[in-house]
PDB file of the backbone (N, CA, C, O) and the ligand in Angstrom, with CONECT records:
HET     ZN  A 101       1
ATOM      1  N   UNK A   1     -27.492 -17.631 -17.230  1.00  0.00           N
ATOM      2  CA  UNK A   1     -26.257 -18.435 -17.163  1.00  0.00           C
ATOM      3  C   UNK A   1     -25.037 -17.701 -17.470  1.00  0.00           C
ATOM      4  O   UNK A   1     -23.999 -17.884 -16.834  1.00  0.00           O
ATOM      5  N   UNK A   2     -25.151 -16.785 -18.535  1.00  0.00           N
ATOM      6  CA  UNK A   2     -24.047 -16.003 -18.892  1.00  0.00           C
ATOM      7  C   UNK A   2     -23.526 -15.013 -17.651  1.00  0.00           C
ATOM      8  O   UNK A   2     -22.347 -14.735 -17.433  1.00  0.00           O
ATOM      9  N   UNK A   3     -24.583 -14.587 -16.956  1.00  0.00           N
ATOM     10  CA  UNK A   3     -24.327 -13.711 -15.884  1.00  0.00           C
ATOM     11  C   UNK A   3     -23.504 -14.546 -14.798  1.00  0.00           C
ATOM     12  O   UNK A   3     -22.650 -13.979 -14.116  1.00  0.00           O
ATOM     13  N   UNK A   4     -23.756 -15.780 -14.667  1.00  0.00           N
ATOM     14  CA  UNK A   4     -23.101 -16.628 -13.668  1.00  0.00           C
ATOM     15  C   UNK A   4     -21.608 -16.594 -14.049  1.00  0.00           C
ATOM     16  O   UNK A   4     -20.743 -16.296 -13.226  1.00  0.00           O
ATOM     17  N   UNK A   5     -21.344 -16.911 -15.326  1.00  0.00           N
ATOM     18  CA  UNK A   5     -19.943 -16.966 -15.634  1.00  0.00           C
ATOM     19  C   UNK A   5     -19.189 -15.606 -15.526  1.00  0.00           C
ATOM     20  O   UNK A   5     -18.020 -15.512 -15.152  1.00  0.00           O
ATOM     21  N   UNK A   6     -20.010 -14.529 -15.905  1.00  0.00           N
ATOM     22  CA  UNK A   6     -19.440 -13.210 -15.664  1.00  0.00           C
ATOM     23  C   UNK A   6     -19.035 -12.971 -14.231  1.00  0.00           C
ATOM     24  O   UNK A   6     -17.967 -12.432 -13.938  1.00  0.00           O
ATOM     25  N   UNK A   7     -19.945 -13.399 -13.324  1.00  0.00           N
ATOM     26  CA  UNK A   7     -19.638 -13.349 -11.936  1.00  0.00           C
ATOM     27  C   UNK A   7     -18.460 -14.097 -11.454  1.00  0.00           C
ATOM     28  O   UNK A   7     -17.667 -13.653 -10.624  1.00  0.00           O
ATOM     29  N   UNK A   8     -18.380 -15.359 -12.068  1.00  0.00           N
ATOM     30  CA  UNK A   8     -17.313 -16.234 -11.730  1.00  0.00           C
ATOM     31  C   UNK A   8     -16.004 -15.779 -12.302  1.00  0.00           C
ATOM     32  O   UNK A   8     -14.958 -16.218 -11.824  1.00  0.00           O
ATOM     33  N   UNK A   9     -15.999 -14.972 -13.244  1.00  0.00           N
ATOM     34  CA  UNK A   9     -14.754 -14.402 -13.836  1.00  0.00           C
ATOM     35  C   UNK A   9     -14.230 -13.242 -12.947  1.00  0.00           C
ATOM     36  O   UNK A   9     -13.080 -12.828 -13.090  1.00  0.00           O
ATOM     37  N   UNK A  10     -15.046 -12.741 -12.066  1.00  0.00           N
ATOM     38  CA  UNK A  10     -14.688 -11.640 -11.261  1.00  0.00           C
ATOM     39  C   UNK A  10     -13.789 -11.981 -10.105  1.00  0.00           C
ATOM     40  O   UNK A  10     -12.899 -12.818 -10.257  1.00  0.00           O
ATOM     41  N   UNK A  11     -13.980 -11.377  -8.967  1.00  0.00           N
ATOM     42  CA  UNK A  11     -13.166 -11.597  -7.821  1.00  0.00           C
ATOM     43  C   UNK A  11     -13.214 -13.053  -7.365  1.00  0.00           C
ATOM     44  O   UNK A  11     -12.259 -13.574  -6.790  1.00  0.00           O
ATOM     45  N   UNK A  12     -14.354 -13.697  -7.636  1.00  0.00           N
ATOM     46  CA  UNK A  12     -14.461 -15.114  -7.080  1.00  0.00           C
ATOM     47  C   UNK A  12     -13.551 -16.082  -7.734  1.00  0.00           C
ATOM     48  O   UNK A  12     -13.144 -17.060  -7.107  1.00  0.00           O
ATOM     49  N   UNK A  13     -13.226 -15.872  -8.904  1.00  0.00           N
ATOM     50  CA  UNK A  13     -12.319 -16.724  -9.612  1.00  0.00           C
ATOM     51  C   UNK A  13     -10.925 -16.944  -9.002  1.00  0.00           C
ATOM     52  O   UNK A  13     -10.264 -17.974  -9.137  1.00  0.00           O
ATOM     53  N   UNK A  14     -10.554 -15.834  -8.304  1.00  0.00           N
ATOM     54  CA  UNK A  14      -9.334 -15.976  -7.685  1.00  0.00           C
ATOM     55  C   UNK A  14      -9.315 -16.806  -6.427  1.00  0.00           C
ATOM     56  O   UNK A  14      -8.280 -17.058  -5.810  1.00  0.00           O
ATOM     57  N   UNK A  15     -10.519 -17.216  -6.083  1.00  0.00           N
ATOM     58  CA  UNK A  15     -10.541 -18.144  -4.996  1.00  0.00           C
ATOM     59  C   UNK A  15     -10.412 -19.601  -5.330  1.00  0.00           C
ATOM     60  O   UNK A  15     -10.237 -20.459  -4.465  1.00  0.00           O
ATOM     61  N   UNK A  16     -10.509 -19.863  -6.667  1.00  0.00           N
ATOM     62  CA  UNK A  16     -10.261 -21.172  -7.070  1.00  0.00           C
ATOM     63  C   UNK A  16      -8.689 -21.381  -7.056  1.00  0.00           C
ATOM     64  O   UNK A  16      -7.911 -20.603  -7.610  1.00  0.00           O
ATOM     65  N   UNK A  17      -8.345 -22.410  -6.427  1.00  0.00           N
ATOM     66  CA  UNK A  17      -6.944 -22.723  -6.363  1.00  0.00           C
ATOM     67  C   UNK A  17      -6.670 -24.120  -6.761  1.00  0.00           C
ATOM     68  O   UNK A  17      -7.537 -24.982  -6.619  1.00  0.00           O
ATOM     69  N   UNK A  18      -5.449 -24.397  -7.277  1.00  0.00           N
ATOM     70  CA  UNK A  18      -5.070 -25.768  -7.611  1.00  0.00           C
ATOM     71  C   UNK A  18      -4.414 -26.334  -6.506  1.00  0.00           C
ATOM     72  O   UNK A  18      -3.482 -25.741  -5.963  1.00  0.00           O
ATOM     73  N   UNK A  19      -4.873 -27.576  -6.074  1.00  0.00           N
ATOM     74  CA  UNK A  19      -4.238 -28.241  -4.923  1.00  0.00           C
ATOM     75  C   UNK A  19      -2.888 -28.624  -5.268  1.00  0.00           C
ATOM     76  O   UNK A  19      -2.675 -29.323  -6.259  1.00  0.00           O
ATOM     77  N   UNK A  20      -1.944 -28.204  -4.499  1.00  0.00           N
ATOM     78  CA  UNK A  20      -0.503 -28.579  -4.610  1.00  0.00           C
ATOM     79  C   UNK A  20      -0.199 -30.075  -4.479  1.00  0.00           C
ATOM     80  O   UNK A  20       0.856 -30.544  -4.907  1.00  0.00           O
ATOM     81  N   UNK A  21      -1.091 -30.777  -3.911  1.00  0.00           N
ATOM     82  CA  UNK A  21      -0.931 -32.272  -3.671  1.00  0.00           C
ATOM     83  C   UNK A  21      -1.425 -33.102  -4.712  1.00  0.00           C
ATOM     84  O   UNK A  21      -0.698 -33.888  -5.321  1.00  0.00           O
ATOM     85  N   UNK A  22      -2.708 -32.946  -4.948  1.00  0.00           N
ATOM     86  CA  UNK A  22      -3.361 -33.890  -5.924  1.00  0.00           C
ATOM     87  C   UNK A  22      -3.761 -33.201  -7.187  1.00  0.00           C
ATOM     88  O   UNK A  22      -4.226 -33.870  -8.109  1.00  0.00           O
ATOM     89  N   UNK A  23      -3.602 -31.835  -7.295  1.00  0.00           N
ATOM     90  CA  UNK A  23      -3.825 -31.103  -8.565  1.00  0.00           C
ATOM     91  C   UNK A  23      -5.287 -30.821  -8.865  1.00  0.00           C
ATOM     92  O   UNK A  23      -5.633 -30.348  -9.948  1.00  0.00           O
ATOM     93  N   UNK A  24      -6.156 -31.123  -7.877  1.00  0.00           N
ATOM     94  CA  UNK A  24      -7.533 -30.760  -7.991  1.00  0.00           C
ATOM     95  C   UNK A  24      -7.793 -29.323  -7.872  1.00  0.00           C
ATOM     96  O   UNK A  24      -7.075 -28.647  -7.136  1.00  0.00           O
ATOM     97  N   UNK A  25      -8.818 -28.763  -8.575  1.00  0.00           N
ATOM     98  CA  UNK A  25      -9.216 -27.391  -8.352  1.00  0.00           C
ATOM     99  C   UNK A  25     -10.107 -27.441  -7.154  1.00  0.00           C
ATOM    100  O   UNK A  25     -10.878 -28.382  -6.966  1.00  0.00           O
ATOM    101  N   UNK A  26      -9.996 -26.433  -6.353  1.00  0.00           N
ATOM    102  CA  UNK A  26     -10.843 -26.282  -5.157  1.00  0.00           C
ATOM    103  C   UNK A  26     -11.083 -24.874  -4.915  1.00  0.00           C
ATOM    104  O   UNK A  26     -10.314 -24.011  -5.338  1.00  0.00           O
ATOM    105  N   UNK A  27     -12.202 -24.598  -4.199  1.00  0.00           N
ATOM    106  CA  UNK A  27     -12.609 -23.297  -3.864  1.00  0.00           C
ATOM    107  C   UNK A  27     -12.173 -22.940  -2.479  1.00  0.00           C
ATOM    108  O   UNK A  27     -12.506 -23.617  -1.506  1.00  0.00           O
ATOM    109  N   UNK A  28     -11.463 -21.924  -2.402  1.00  0.00           N
ATOM    110  CA  UNK A  28     -10.922 -21.482  -1.069  1.00  0.00           C
ATOM    111  C   UNK A  28     -12.071 -20.692  -0.410  1.00  0.00           C
ATOM    112  O   UNK A  28     -12.526 -19.670  -0.924  1.00  0.00           O
ATOM    113  N   UNK A  29     -12.505 -21.191   0.710  1.00  0.00           N
ATOM    114  CA  UNK A  29     -13.758 -20.546   1.412  1.00  0.00           C
ATOM    115  C   UNK A  29     -13.320 -19.264   2.174  1.00  0.00           C
ATOM    116  O   UNK A  29     -14.000 -18.242   2.264  1.00  0.00           O
ATOM    117  N   UNK A  30     -12.130 -19.457   2.691  1.00  0.00           N
ATOM    118  CA  UNK A  30     -11.627 -18.237   3.522  1.00  0.00           C
ATOM    119  C   UNK A  30     -10.385 -17.698   2.908  1.00  0.00           C
ATOM    120  O   UNK A  30      -9.600 -18.442   2.320  1.00  0.00           O
ATOM    121  N   UNK A  31     -10.197 -16.459   3.029  1.00  0.00           N
ATOM    122  CA  UNK A  31      -8.959 -15.846   2.612  1.00  0.00           C
ATOM    123  C   UNK A  31      -7.886 -16.236   3.656  1.00  0.00           C
ATOM    124  O   UNK A  31      -8.147 -16.441   4.841  1.00  0.00           O
ATOM    125  N   UNK A  32      -6.610 -16.322   3.082  1.00  0.00           N
ATOM    126  CA  UNK A  32      -5.548 -16.789   3.945  1.00  0.00           C
ATOM    127  C   UNK A  32      -5.438 -15.696   5.093  1.00  0.00           C
ATOM    128  O   UNK A  32      -5.594 -14.492   4.891  1.00  0.00           O
ATOM    129  N   UNK A  33      -5.165 -16.239   6.258  1.00  0.00           N
ATOM    130  CA  UNK A  33      -4.997 -15.321   7.353  1.00  0.00           C
ATOM    131  C   UNK A  33      -3.567 -15.270   7.817  1.00  0.00           C
ATOM    132  O   UNK A  33      -3.153 -16.183   8.532  1.00  0.00           O
ATOM    133  N   UNK A  34      -2.796 -14.298   7.478  1.00  0.00           N
ATOM    134  CA  UNK A  34      -1.315 -14.406   7.836  1.00  0.00           C
ATOM    135  C   UNK A  34      -1.103 -14.526   9.275  1.00  0.00           C
ATOM    136  O   UNK A  34      -0.114 -15.140   9.677  1.00  0.00           O
ATOM    137  N   UNK A  35      -1.993 -13.960  10.155  1.00  0.00           N
ATOM    138  CA  UNK A  35      -1.791 -14.014  11.624  1.00  0.00           C
ATOM    139  C   UNK A  35      -1.966 -15.413  12.144  1.00  0.00           C
ATOM    140  O   UNK A  35      -1.554 -15.742  13.257  1.00  0.00           O
ATOM    141  N   UNK A  36      -2.561 -16.203  11.354  1.00  0.00           N
ATOM    142  CA  UNK A  36      -2.755 -17.680  11.783  1.00  0.00           C
ATOM    143  C   UNK A  36      -1.796 -18.546  10.973  1.00  0.00           C
ATOM    144  O   UNK A  36      -1.835 -19.769  11.111  1.00  0.00           O
ATOM    145  N   UNK A  37      -0.965 -17.984  10.159  1.00  0.00           N
ATOM    146  CA  UNK A  37      -0.125 -18.781   9.337  1.00  0.00           C
ATOM    147  C   UNK A  37      -0.693 -18.896   7.951  1.00  0.00           C
ATOM    148  O   UNK A  37      -1.907 -18.910   7.747  1.00  0.00           O
ATOM    149  N   UNK A  38       0.177 -18.976   7.041  1.00  0.00           N
ATOM    150  CA  UNK A  38      -0.335 -18.929   5.577  1.00  0.00           C
ATOM    151  C   UNK A  38      -1.105 -20.206   5.225  1.00  0.00           C
ATOM    152  O   UNK A  38      -1.841 -20.250   4.240  1.00  0.00           O
ATOM    153  N   UNK A  39      -0.927 -21.194   6.013  1.00  0.00           N
ATOM    154  CA  UNK A  39      -1.641 -22.543   5.608  1.00  0.00           C
ATOM    155  C   UNK A  39      -3.049 -22.652   6.111  1.00  0.00           C
ATOM    156  O   UNK A  39      -3.718 -23.671   5.941  1.00  0.00           O
ATOM    157  N   UNK A  40      -3.523 -21.504   6.780  1.00  0.00           N
ATOM    158  CA  UNK A  40      -4.862 -21.586   7.418  1.00  0.00           C
ATOM    159  C   UNK A  40      -6.065 -21.987   6.522  1.00  0.00           C
ATOM    160  O   UNK A  40      -6.971 -21.189   6.279  1.00  0.00           O
ATOM    161  N   UNK A  41      -6.040 -23.187   6.067  1.00  0.00           N
ATOM    162  CA  UNK A  41      -7.174 -23.708   5.434  1.00  0.00           C
ATOM    163  C   UNK A  41      -7.412 -23.381   3.933  1.00  0.00           C
ATOM    164  O   UNK A  41      -8.514 -23.618   3.438  1.00  0.00           O
ATOM    165  N   UNK A  42      -6.492 -22.890   3.259  1.00  0.00           N
ATOM    166  CA  UNK A  42      -6.831 -22.464   1.900  1.00  0.00           C
ATOM    167  C   UNK A  42      -5.710 -22.943   1.014  1.00  0.00           C
ATOM    168  O   UNK A  42      -5.692 -22.601  -0.169  1.00  0.00           O
ATOM    169  N   UNK A  43      -4.811 -23.686   1.501  1.00  0.00           N
ATOM    170  CA  UNK A  43      -3.793 -24.200   0.599  1.00  0.00           C
ATOM    171  C   UNK A  43      -4.001 -25.442  -0.232  1.00  0.00           C
ATOM    172  O   UNK A  43      -3.390 -25.653  -1.280  1.00  0.00           O
ATOM    173  N   UNK A  44      -4.869 -26.224   0.277  1.00  0.00           N
ATOM    174  CA  UNK A  44      -5.182 -27.459  -0.415  1.00  0.00           C
ATOM    175  C   UNK A  44      -6.671 -27.780  -0.454  1.00  0.00           C
ATOM    176  O   UNK A  44      -7.485 -27.139   0.211  1.00  0.00           O
ATOM    177  N   UNK A  45      -7.015 -28.830  -1.283  1.00  0.00           N
ATOM    178  CA  UNK A  45      -8.430 -29.154  -1.493  1.00  0.00           C
ATOM    179  C   UNK A  45      -9.087 -29.742  -0.274  1.00  0.00           C
ATOM    180  O   UNK A  45     -10.297 -29.583  -0.113  1.00  0.00           O
ATOM    181  N   UNK A  46      -8.416 -30.361   0.529  1.00  0.00           N
ATOM    182  CA  UNK A  46      -8.983 -31.073   1.698  1.00  0.00           C
ATOM    183  C   UNK A  46      -8.105 -31.053   2.850  1.00  0.00           C
ATOM    184  O   UNK A  46      -6.972 -30.581   2.752  1.00  0.00           O
ATOM    185  N   UNK A  47      -8.572 -31.561   3.997  1.00  0.00           N
ATOM    186  CA  UNK A  47      -7.723 -31.642   5.167  1.00  0.00           C
ATOM    187  C   UNK A  47      -6.527 -32.563   4.871  1.00  0.00           C
ATOM    188  O   UNK A  47      -5.367 -32.276   5.165  1.00  0.00           O
ATOM    189  N   UNK A  48      -6.892 -33.629   4.296  1.00  0.00           N
ATOM    190  CA  UNK A  48      -5.835 -34.677   3.998  1.00  0.00           C
ATOM    191  C   UNK A  48      -4.733 -34.123   3.160  1.00  0.00           C
ATOM    192  O   UNK A  48      -3.560 -34.410   3.396  1.00  0.00           O
ATOM    193  N   UNK A  49      -5.082 -33.350   2.205  1.00  0.00           N
ATOM    194  CA  UNK A  49      -4.098 -32.705   1.295  1.00  0.00           C
ATOM    195  C   UNK A  49      -3.296 -31.672   2.025  1.00  0.00           C
ATOM    196  O   UNK A  49      -2.073 -31.567   1.926  1.00  0.00           O
ATOM    197  N   UNK A  50      -4.086 -30.900   2.784  1.00  0.00           N
ATOM    198  CA  UNK A  50      -3.473 -29.754   3.536  1.00  0.00           C
ATOM    199  C   UNK A  50      -2.476 -30.378   4.482  1.00  0.00           C
ATOM    200  O   UNK A  50      -1.407 -29.812   4.710  1.00  0.00           O
ATOM    201  N   UNK A  51      -2.792 -31.504   5.027  1.00  0.00           N
ATOM    202  CA  UNK A  51      -1.779 -32.203   5.943  1.00  0.00           C
ATOM    203  C   UNK A  51      -0.600 -32.645   5.183  1.00  0.00           C
ATOM    204  O   UNK A  51       0.520 -32.420   5.642  1.00  0.00           O
ATOM    205  N   UNK A  52      -0.760 -33.286   4.000  1.00  0.00           N
ATOM    206  CA  UNK A  52       0.360 -33.632   3.230  1.00  0.00           C
ATOM    207  C   UNK A  52       1.201 -32.457   2.766  1.00  0.00           C
ATOM    208  O   UNK A  52       2.419 -32.520   2.601  1.00  0.00           O
ATOM    209  N   UNK A  53       0.501 -31.450   2.580  1.00  0.00           N
ATOM    210  CA  UNK A  53       1.255 -30.263   2.106  1.00  0.00           C
ATOM    211  C   UNK A  53       2.164 -29.727   3.258  1.00  0.00           C
ATOM    212  O   UNK A  53       3.304 -29.324   3.023  1.00  0.00           O
ATOM    213  N   UNK A  54       1.636 -29.735   4.477  1.00  0.00           N
ATOM    214  CA  UNK A  54       2.386 -29.294   5.575  1.00  0.00           C
ATOM    215  C   UNK A  54       3.635 -30.194   5.860  1.00  0.00           C
ATOM    216  O   UNK A  54       4.733 -29.746   6.188  1.00  0.00           O
ATOM    217  N   UNK A  55       3.336 -31.512   5.695  1.00  0.00           N
ATOM    218  CA  UNK A  55       4.451 -32.469   5.814  1.00  0.00           C
ATOM    219  C   UNK A  55       5.477 -32.153   4.914  1.00  0.00           C
ATOM    220  O   UNK A  55       6.645 -32.078   5.298  1.00  0.00           O
ATOM    221  N   UNK A  56       5.122 -31.946   3.667  1.00  0.00           N
ATOM    222  CA  UNK A  56       6.138 -31.621   2.535  1.00  0.00           C
ATOM    223  C   UNK A  56       6.907 -30.352   2.888  1.00  0.00           C
ATOM    224  O   UNK A  56       8.132 -30.295   2.782  1.00  0.00           O
ATOM    225  N   UNK A  57       6.131 -29.302   3.324  1.00  0.00           N
ATOM    226  CA  UNK A  57       6.825 -28.037   3.755  1.00  0.00           C
ATOM    227  C   UNK A  57       7.884 -28.317   4.762  1.00  0.00           C
ATOM    228  O   UNK A  57       9.017 -27.849   4.655  1.00  0.00           O
ATOM    229  N   UNK A  58       7.512 -29.071   5.721  1.00  0.00           N
ATOM    230  CA  UNK A  58       8.351 -29.391   6.858  1.00  0.00           C
ATOM    231  C   UNK A  58       9.570 -30.101   6.313  1.00  0.00           C
ATOM    232  O   UNK A  58      10.709 -29.822   6.689  1.00  0.00           O
ATOM    233  N   UNK A  59       9.301 -30.996   5.447  1.00  0.00           N
ATOM    234  CA  UNK A  59      10.424 -31.834   4.952  1.00  0.00           C
ATOM    235  C   UNK A  59      11.422 -30.860   4.173  1.00  0.00           C
ATOM    236  O   UNK A  59      12.638 -30.977   4.321  1.00  0.00           O
ATOM    237  N   UNK A  60      10.889 -29.948   3.384  1.00  0.00           N
ATOM    238  CA  UNK A  60      11.771 -29.032   2.710  1.00  0.00           C
ATOM    239  C   UNK A  60      12.674 -28.229   3.650  1.00  0.00           C
ATOM    240  O   UNK A  60      13.854 -27.992   3.393  1.00  0.00           O
ATOM    241  N   UNK A  61      12.034 -27.824   4.764  1.00  0.00           N
ATOM    242  CA  UNK A  61      12.840 -27.019   5.750  1.00  0.00           C
ATOM    243  C   UNK A  61      13.761 -27.865   6.334  1.00  0.00           C
ATOM    244  O   UNK A  61      14.865 -27.389   6.596  1.00  0.00           O
ATOM    245  N   UNK A  62      13.508 -29.162   6.623  1.00  0.00           N
ATOM    246  CA  UNK A  62      14.377 -30.183   7.237  1.00  0.00           C
ATOM    247  C   UNK A  62      15.641 -30.340   6.234  1.00  0.00           C
ATOM    248  O   UNK A  62      16.778 -30.460   6.691  1.00  0.00           O
ATOM    249  N   UNK A  63      15.396 -30.332   4.930  1.00  0.00           N
ATOM    250  CA  UNK A  63      16.472 -30.550   3.980  1.00  0.00           C
ATOM    251  C   UNK A  63      17.390 -29.358   3.952  1.00  0.00           C
ATOM    252  O   UNK A  63      18.608 -29.502   3.853  1.00  0.00           O
ATOM    253  N   UNK A  64      16.785 -28.130   4.044  1.00  0.00           N
ATOM    254  CA  UNK A  64      17.611 -26.995   4.029  1.00  0.00           C
ATOM    255  C   UNK A  64      18.460 -26.998   5.300  1.00  0.00           C
ATOM    256  O   UNK A  64      19.613 -26.567   5.286  1.00  0.00           O
ATOM    257  N   UNK A  65      17.875 -27.490   6.407  1.00  0.00           N
ATOM    258  CA  UNK A  65      18.621 -27.497   7.657  1.00  0.00           C
ATOM    259  C   UNK A  65      19.793 -28.520   7.444  1.00  0.00           C
ATOM    260  O   UNK A  65      20.936 -28.217   7.783  1.00  0.00           O
ATOM    261  N   UNK A  66      19.527 -29.618   6.934  1.00  0.00           N
ATOM    262  CA  UNK A  66      20.581 -30.612   6.781  1.00  0.00           C
ATOM    263  C   UNK A  66      21.718 -30.168   5.891  1.00  0.00           C
ATOM    264  O   UNK A  66      22.884 -30.490   6.120  1.00  0.00           O
ATOM    265  N   UNK A  67      21.312 -29.347   4.774  1.00  0.00           N
ATOM    266  CA  UNK A  67      22.283 -28.817   3.970  1.00  0.00           C
ATOM    267  C   UNK A  67      23.198 -27.797   4.623  1.00  0.00           C
ATOM    268  O   UNK A  67      24.407 -27.800   4.393  1.00  0.00           O
ATOM    269  N   UNK A  68      22.622 -26.927   5.435  1.00  0.00           N
ATOM    270  CA  UNK A  68      23.458 -26.021   6.274  1.00  0.00           C
ATOM    271  C   UNK A  68      24.430 -26.683   7.164  1.00  0.00           C
ATOM    272  O   UNK A  68      25.567 -26.255   7.364  1.00  0.00           O
ATOM    273  N   UNK A  69      23.888 -27.837   7.732  1.00  0.00           N
ATOM    274  CA  UNK A  69      24.769 -28.527   8.608  1.00  0.00           C
ATOM    275  C   UNK A  69      26.025 -29.143   7.886  1.00  0.00           C
ATOM    276  O   UNK A  69      27.118 -29.258   8.441  1.00  0.00           O
ATOM    277  N   UNK A  70      25.754 -29.530   6.580  1.00  0.00           N
ATOM    278  CA  UNK A  70      26.779 -30.175   5.815  1.00  0.00           C
ATOM    279  C   UNK A  70      27.842 -29.033   5.450  1.00  0.00           C
ATOM    280  O   UNK A  70      29.053 -29.247   5.479  1.00  0.00           O
ATOM    281  N   UNK A  71      27.331 -27.921   5.139  1.00  0.00           N
ATOM    282  CA  UNK A  71      28.210 -26.771   4.795  1.00  0.00           C
ATOM    283  C   UNK A  71      29.109 -26.438   6.061  1.00  0.00           C
ATOM    284  O   UNK A  71      30.314 -26.210   5.962  1.00  0.00           O
ATOM    285  N   UNK A  72      28.475 -26.431   7.149  1.00  0.00           N
ATOM    286  CA  UNK A  72      29.083 -26.112   8.450  1.00  0.00           C
ATOM    287  C   UNK A  72      30.238 -27.153   8.633  1.00  0.00           C
ATOM    288  O   UNK A  72      31.366 -26.787   8.963  1.00  0.00           O
ATOM    289  N   UNK A  73      29.936 -28.384   8.421  1.00  0.00           N
ATOM    290  CA  UNK A  73      30.888 -29.471   8.669  1.00  0.00           C
ATOM    291  C   UNK A  73      32.048 -29.342   7.661  1.00  0.00           C
ATOM    292  O   UNK A  73      33.193 -29.675   7.966  1.00  0.00           O
ATOM    293  N   UNK A  74      31.706 -28.828   6.401  1.00  0.00           N
ATOM    294  CA  UNK A  74      32.757 -28.702   5.415  1.00  0.00           C
ATOM    295  C   UNK A  74      33.540 -27.484   5.621  1.00  0.00           C
ATOM    296  O   UNK A  74      34.444 -27.205   4.833  1.00  0.00           O
ATOM    297  N   UNK A  75      33.264 -26.744   6.613  1.00  0.00           N
ATOM    298  CA  UNK A  75      34.067 -25.568   6.948  1.00  0.00           C
ATOM    299  C   UNK A  75      33.514 -24.204   6.402  1.00  0.00           C
ATOM    300  O   UNK A  75      34.141 -23.155   6.548  1.00  0.00           O
ATOM    301  N   UNK A  76      32.448 -24.273   5.842  1.00  0.00           N
ATOM    302  CA  UNK A  76      31.767 -23.120   5.395  1.00  0.00           C
ATOM    303  C   UNK A  76      30.892 -22.559   6.492  1.00  0.00           C
ATOM    304  O   UNK A  76      29.900 -23.189   6.860  1.00  0.00           O
ATOM    305  N   UNK A  77      31.224 -21.387   7.032  1.00  0.00           N
ATOM    306  CA  UNK A  77      30.487 -21.002   8.192  1.00  0.00           C
ATOM    307  C   UNK A  77      29.628 -19.806   7.825  1.00  0.00           C
ATOM    308  O   UNK A  77      30.025 -18.934   7.052  1.00  0.00           O
ATOM    309  N   UNK A  78      28.421 -19.795   8.416  1.00  0.00           N
ATOM    310  CA  UNK A  78      27.545 -18.668   8.223  1.00  0.00           C
ATOM    311  C   UNK A  78      28.143 -17.412   8.784  1.00  0.00           C
ATOM    312  O   UNK A  78      28.945 -17.510   9.712  1.00  0.00           O
ATOM    313  N   UNK A  79      27.825 -16.268   8.307  1.00  0.00           N
ATOM    314  CA  UNK A  79      28.433 -15.059   8.755  1.00  0.00           C
ATOM    315  C   UNK A  79      28.206 -14.877  10.219  1.00  0.00           C
ATOM    316  O   UNK A  79      27.132 -15.227  10.707  1.00  0.00           O
ATOM    317  N   UNK A  80      29.168 -14.342  10.964  1.00  0.00           N
ATOM    318  CA  UNK A  80      28.960 -14.001  12.298  1.00  0.00           C
ATOM    319  C   UNK A  80      29.620 -14.975  13.207  1.00  0.00           C
ATOM    320  O   UNK A  80      29.723 -14.740  14.411  1.00  0.00           O
ATOM    321  N   UNK A  81      30.086 -16.103  12.636  1.00  0.00           N
ATOM    322  CA  UNK A  81      30.728 -17.135  13.435  1.00  0.00           C
ATOM    323  C   UNK A  81      32.236 -17.122  13.338  1.00  0.00           C
ATOM    324  O   UNK A  81      32.902 -17.945  13.967  1.00  0.00           O
TER     325      UNK A  81
HETATM  326 ZN    ZN A 101      -5.940 -32.234  -2.975  1.00  0.00          ZN2+
END
């Protein structure tokens, strides 16, 4: 039993992640694959949470976009224009 914990403390422990949506600990089966996008199956505990996570990310991007638009309207222009 002690050996088990010793093993779990090693490289494997880094595979345990906290779900950004529901806070549950989960075990990431696959390493993140940058070529397939950082979200490739290891960001959340389940497909449902991964989906919610993606939506949240998308919304954050959208908010940043909206903010830039407001700046533009207020006369603050990004460089190069
Ligand atoms: Zn979750």
